[in-house]
C-alpha positions, 0 to 999 in steps of 0.5 A: 661091313658086307652083309656078310660080315655083319651076320658073321659079326653078329653070330660068330664073333658075337658067341666067340666073345661071351665064350659060348661056341660051344652052346650057340653059333652052329644049327647042331644037335644039343646046341640052342638055337634061334632061327630066323627065315625072311623073304628074300636074299639077306646077303644081297638086301639086308635091310630085310632084317628090319622089315617085320613083314619079311620076317616068316619064321622065328625060333627061339631056343628051339622054340617055335615063336612065328610063324606066317608061311602060308 
């Protein structure tokens, strides 16, 4: 899989398999949001997502869990 295909498989395809597209999958008002902000472009190098030092912001269910932006 390409990095984009892997990202879609872990987000859109997962929400469709769980039949929860109305609650998750996209960033919109009223939906549950888990957001990860990384330093770098995971579409160019997906291994960035597995490097803790590259993960700068994590929001889980709309709540800020990590903020390492200086």
